[in-house]
N, C-alpha and C positions, 0 to 999 in steps of 0.2 A: 632114323631115315638117312640114307646115303645122300651124297651131294647131288647126284643126277636126279634123284626123286624129288628133292626140294626144288631144284631148278624147274622141273616139269610142273610142280604144283603152283608155282607163281602165276603163270598165265591162267591156269584153271581157277585159282582163287579170284582173279580179276573177272573172269567170265561169270562165275557164280554170283559175285557181288553185283555185276551188271544185271543179271536176271532178277535178283531179289529186288533191286531198286526199280527196274523197268516194270515189273509186274505189280509192285506195291503202289506206285504213283496213281494209277487210275482209281484205286480204292480210296486213297487219300483225297483225291479230287472230288469224288462223290460225297464223302463226308463233309468236306469243306463247303460244298455247294448246299448241302442239306442244312448245315449249321451257320451258313452265311459267314464263313471265315475267309475274308478277302483282305488284300492289302489296303490299308487306309489311304484314301485319296487326300492329297495336300498339294501345296504349291510346288513341291519338288517332284511330284509324281510324273514319270515320263510315259506312262501308259494310260490310254483313254478308257480301257475296259478294266473291270475288276478281275484281279488275278489272285488265286490262293497263294499264301506264303509258307506253305507247310512242306516244301520239298526237302527241307532239312531232316524231317522225320524219316523219310525214305533213305536218305544218305546215312543217317545214324543206324537204322536197322540193318541196312546192307553191310555196313562196316562191322558192327558188333557181331552180327551173326557169322559172317565169313571169317573174320579175324579170330574169333573164338574157336572155330573149327580147325584152322590151319596153323595156328601158332603153338609152340611147345611151352605150356604154362610153367613147367618145372625147370626149364632151362633159363627162363627169363623171369626172375622173381619180382621185378618191378611192374609186371603187367597188371596185377590187381589194382595198383595205385593209378595206373593209366586209365583203366576202365572206370574207376571211381571218379577221377577228375573229369572224364568225358561225360559221365552221367550228370555231374553238377553243371557243366557247360550246356548240355542238352536241356536241362531243367530251366535255366535262366533264359535260354534262347527260345524255347517253346512258349514260355510265359510271355515273353516280349512279343512274339508273333501273334498270340491270341489276345493278350491284354497288355496295354502299355506298361512298361517297367521303367522306373526312375533310373537315370544313368548311373547314379552312385550304387544302386542295388545291383545292377549288371556288373559294375566294376568290382563290387565286393564278392560276387559269385566267381568272377574270373580270378580274383586274387586267391580265394580259397582253393580253387582247382589248381592254380599254379603252385601254391604252398604245399599241397599234397604230393604232386608229382616231383617237386624239387626236394622237399624235406624228407618225405617218406620213400619216394621212388628213386632218390639219389640221382636225379637228372640235374647236373650242375655244369656250368662253364668254369673250368679250372685253369685254362691256358689261353692267354691272349695272343699267343704265337709271336711274341716279341714286339707287340704294339707299344711304342714309346718305352719299351723295357719294363712294362707293368706286369706284375704277377699278383693276381688277386688272392687275398687270404680267404679262409673258409666263410667268414661272414659276408664279405663283399662279393664272393662268388655266388652265394645264395641270392643276395639282393639283385645282382646284375642279371642272373638267370631269370628271376621272377619278372623283372622289368622287361626283359627281352620277350618273354612269353606274352605279357600283357600288350606290349607294343604290336607284335605280329598278329595277335588275335584281333585287336581293334583295327589293324591295318587291313586285314582281309574283310572285316565288316564294313569298312569305309569304301573299298573299291567295288563292293557288291551293289552297284547302282544301275547297271545296264545288263541286258541279256548276255549271258555267257562269259562275262569278264572274270568274275571270281573263279568260276570253274576252270576256264582255260588257263588262267594264271596258276591256279593250284596244281593242275595236271602237269604243266611245264616245270614248275618248281619241284614237285615230288619226284617226277621221273628223272630229273637232273641229279638229284641227290641219290636216288635209287640205283642209277647206273654205276655211280662211283662205289657204292657199297657192294654191288654185284661183282664188279671186276676185281674187287679185293677179297672176294670169298666170304663176305658177311651177308647172310640171306634173311635175317630177321626183318630188317628195314624194307627190303624189296617185297617181302610178303605183306607187311603192313601197308606199303604204298600201293601194291596191286589191288588190295581189297578196297581201298579208298578211291583209286583212280577208276576202277571198273564202275563203281557207283556214280562217280562224277560224269562219266561218259553217258550212262543211262539217263541221268538227270538232265544233261545238256540237250538230249534229243527233245524232251518235253519243253525245256526252257527256251531253246533257240528256234527249233524247227516246227513245233506243233502249235497250231493256232487254236484248235478247239480244246486241247488238253494242256494249255500253257500253265506253268507253275513256277514260282520263285523259290529259291532255297531259304529265304528269310534269314533272320538272325540265327536260327538254329543251325542252318547249314553253314553260314559264313563263320560263325564262332567255332564250330567243330573243325572246319577246314583250317582256320587260322591256328587253332590249338595244335592240331596234329602236324601241320607244317612246321610250327615252332619246335615241337618235340624232335622231328626228324632233322631240322637244321642244327639244333644243339648237339644231337648225336653225331652229326657230320663233323662239326667243329671238334668235338672231343675225340672222335675216331682218328682224327689227324693230329692229335696232340704230339708233343715232342717225345713223350714216353712211348707211345704206340707207333709212331711213324716208322721206326726200323722194321716193323713186322708187316708193313704194307707192300704190295706189289707195285702200286703206283702212288708215290708219295707227293705231298704238296706242303709248302712252307707257309701258305697264307690262307688257310681254310676259312677263317671268319670273313676275310675279304671276298673269297669266292662265294660264300653264302650270301654276302651282301649283293653280289652280282646276280645270283640266282633269284633273290627276293627283291630285286630293285623296284618292281612296280608298286607293291604295297608300302615299302619303306619310303620311297621318294614321294609318293602321293600323300602319305600321312604327314611327313615332315613339311611338305609344301602347304597343305591346307591348314595345318596347325599354325604355321608361321603367318599365313594370310589372315587368319581369324584373330590372332593375338595382335597383329599390327593394326587391325581395324578396330581394336578395342572390344572384341567379342570373346566369349569363352571358346577355348579350343574344341569343346564338345558341342558347340552350336552347329546344327546341320545347315548346309548351304549347297550351292551349285557351282562351287569353285574347283571341283575335282578335274583331273586331266580328261576323263571321259566326257564330262559336261562340256568342256571347251571344244573337244573334237565333234561332239554332236552339234554344237553351234556352228561349226564349219560346214555342216551339211552331210556328214557321214552317218550311215545307219548304225544301229546297235551292233550288228554282226561285223560290219566293217571296222568299227572302233575296236571291238574285242580282238579281231584278227590282227589289226595293225599293232596294237599294244602287245599282243602275244608274240608277234614277229620281233618286235623290239626286245622283248624279254629273252627270246631265244638268242638274239645277237649278244646280249649281255652275258648270258650263260656261256656262250662260246668264248667271249672275251675273258671271262673270269677263269675258266678252265685252261685256256691257252696261256695265260699269264700267272698261273697258280704259284709259280716259284719266283715271281718278281720281287716279293718282299711285302710283308703285311702292311706297312705304312704307305708305301708307294701305290700298291694296288688299291687300298682303301680310298685314298684321295682321288685316284684316277677314276674308279668306278663311281664314287659318290659325285664327283664334279661333273663327269660326263652325264650321269643320270639327271642331275639338276638342269643341265643345258637342254637335254632332250625333253624333259618334262615341261619346260617353258616354251618350247617351239609352238604348240597349238595356241597358246595365249598371245605370242608375238604375231603369229599369222593373223589371228582374229583381230588384233589391235590395228595392224596395217590395212586389213580389209575394211575396217570401220572408217579409218582415216581416208582411204581412197573413196569410199562411198560418200562421206561428208563433203569431200572436195568436188565430186561429181554433182552432188545436189546444189552446192554453192554456185558452180558454173552454170547449171541449168537455171537457177534462180536469177543470176545476173543476165543471162541471155534473154530471159522472159522480160526483165525490166527494160532492156535495150529495145526489144521489139515494141513495147508499149509506147516508148518515147519516139 
């Protein structure tokens, strides 16, 4: 196919994926209601009604079906390893959505999927772009790539706590990477992204706006989303490596730092909650309500408002990262990460001062009541 044909197929692939997901979710909802497959109610549950958690099935079907139709399997020999890894991620996700799965079993499945795409699919981070002058050898390249995939997979799983947040963050991140590939004439990633983003838009309609047909993406959806975002982010970093950089129309010297800016939401939230849990003497994998979106809900924002605000912040970081793409790997990394931490703690600081103000008002009211008695 010529270049123009491929460019025209990208929006069509997105539309087809949208249709597949949009039409499949009502059937999944009927099956979920017949079999009583709903989200388990617990102290962290933010919804008062039972909602099915099988939206990830539709996202997976839409992606695999559309991607298989539109991608050239012979041009990209690593695709069979990508689909194999996705099937493993899908399997552990759907099991956890229907039956509770031990955290270590989930981690083991994620590790197996990562090892397949890294070891057999040759998806590896081989260039740190001058970060402290470090150049990874083959062994540490594999280890670092696997750790990166596991971190991002679980990062997206952790931010999937309110309506729309994981989907909106995924759409922003994927489109940001995809635009860079597109303007550099590399169309495989835009095709992959379009098939996933189309499905995410269809899912978002049911997840955010539908009251009678509401559905969650569950672990199936969030794990698949995190895995594919990790794959695209690693490709983005390697596509801008020193070796390949002269062939690009639009070059950048700090691709991993730009990827950090694009993925700032799951990265910062994961680092923050892990630090809080460990500092409190808990396991980093112990679920709680210390996420950024929980803090914003406590401030009175709705689910949609929180997701849109965090999405807007994510877009601001994307613009920052791409604008300063040639600032230097070390400086841009510290700038993005430091600013991300500051922004992440703003809801907690606001909540803290609001509670202090409320306590002071209550004390003043109590003191006034005592004076009136006397």
